[in-house]
C-alpha positions as CSV (number, residue, x, y, z in Angstrom):
1,M,-10.0,1.5,-6.0
2,L,-6.3,1.0,-6.4
3,I,-6.6,-0.9,-9.6
4,E,-8.4,2.2,-11.2
5,K,-6.1,4.9,-9.9
6,L,-2.7,3.1,-9.9
7,P,-3.1,0.0,-12.1
8,E,0.7,-0.5,-12.6
9,L,1.3,-0.4,-8.8
10,A,-1.6,-2.8,-8.2
11,S,-0.2,-5.3,-10.7
12,E,3.2,-5.0,-9.2
13,I,2.0,-5.5,-5.6
14,E,0.0,-8.5,-6.7
15,E,2.9,-10.1,-8.6
16,L,5.4,-9.5,-5.7
17,L,3.0,-11.0,-3.2
18,L,2.6,-14.1,-5.4
19,E,6.4,-14.4,-5.6
20,K,6.5,-14.4,-1.8
21,G,3.8,-17.1,-1.5
22,E,1.3,-14.6,0.0
23,T,-1.6,-15.8,-2.2
24,A,-4.4,-14.7,0.2
25,L,-3.0,-11.2,0.3
26,A,-2.5,-11.1,-3.5
27,A,-6.1,-12.0,-3.9
28,Q,-7.1,-8.8,-2.1
29,V,-5.2,-6.4,-4.3
30,Q,-7.8,-6.1,-7.1
31,E,-10.4,-5.0,-4.5
32,L,-8.2,-2.5,-2.5
33,T,-9.8,0.8,-1.9
34,L,-7.9,4.1,-1.4
35,V,-9.1,5.6,1.9
36,D,-6.5,8.3,2.3
37,R,-2.8,9.0,1.9
38,C,-0.2,9.5,4.5
39,R,-0.2,13.1,5.7
40,C,3.5,13.3,6.6
41,E,5.4,16.0,4.8
42,D,8.2,13.7,3.6
43,D,8.7,14.4,-0.2
44,F,9.6,10.7,-0.8
45,C,6.4,9.2,0.9
46,G,3.6,7.8,-1.2
47,T,2.1,5.7,1.5
48,F,-1.7,5.2,1.4
49,Y,-4.4,3.5,3.5
50,A,-6.7,0.8,2.3
51,L,-8.5,0.8,5.7
52,P,-9.0,3.8,8.0
53,K,-5.8,5.0,9.7
54,P,-5.8,4.0,13.3
55,D,-5.3,6.4,16.2
56,G,-1.8,5.3,17.2
57,A,-0.3,1.9,16.5
58,Y,-2.2,-1.0,14.8
59,G,-1.8,-3.2,17.9
60,T,-2.6,-6.9,18.1
61,G,-3.0,-8.8,14.8
62,H,-0.6,-6.5,12.9
63,R,2.3,-7.6,10.8
64,N,4.5,-6.1,8.0
65,V,5.1,-7.7,4.6
66,P,8.2,-6.2,3.0
67,L,8.3,-6.5,-0.8
68,E,11.2,-6.2,-3.2
69,P,10.2,-3.9,-6.0
70,R,12.5,-2.9,-8.8
71,Q,12.1,0.8,-7.7
72,G,11.6,2.3,-4.3
73,M,10.4,0.5,-1.3
74,L,7.0,-1.3,-0.6
75,V,5.9,-2.6,2.8
76,L,2.4,-3.8,3.4
77,D,0.7,-3.3,6.8
78,I,-1.5,-6.3,7.4
79,L,-4.2,-6.2,10.1
80,A,-6.1,-9.3,10.9
81,D,-5.1,-10.8,7.5
82,K,-6.3,-7.7,5.6
83,I,-4.1,-5.2,3.8
84,A,-4.6,-2.1,5.9
85,A,-1.9,0.2,4.3
86,V,0.8,0.2,1.7
87,E,4.0,2.0,2.6
88,V,5.4,3.4,-0.7
89,L,8.7,5.2,-0.5
90,Y,10.8,6.8,-3.2
91,R,8.1,6.4,-5.9
92,D,7.4,9.9,-7.2
93,D,4.9,8.7,-9.7
94,V,2.7,7.2,-6.9
95,R,3.2,10.2,-4.7
96,R,2.1,12.7,-7.5
97,K,-1.1,10.7,-8.2
98,L,-2.0,10.4,-4.5
99,L,-1.5,14.2,-4.0
100,I,-4.0,14.8,-6.8
101,E,-6.5,12.2,-5.4
102,F,-6.1,13.3,-1.8
103,P,-5.0,17.0,-1.7
């Protein structure tokens, strides 16, 4: 669960979603699971999946929700109104924890 492994990030995402008026998405944050991390080799990437990664593009029913964090970049991938992935860039603290969780 995101709230257990990265509680500060979970709180931040929830707060930023509420600020954007995305209450239905904010309500999902406390239950988000960590399925896997992005396997790209970019040293600035801390992206993780809350649903299994698709083969190729997400397709129909996909949208992005960019957030405005104080540090780095956060963009949520939403699929059929569910948080599918959280693109986290330039957040070394998140990347380090994901590398430990998903070597």
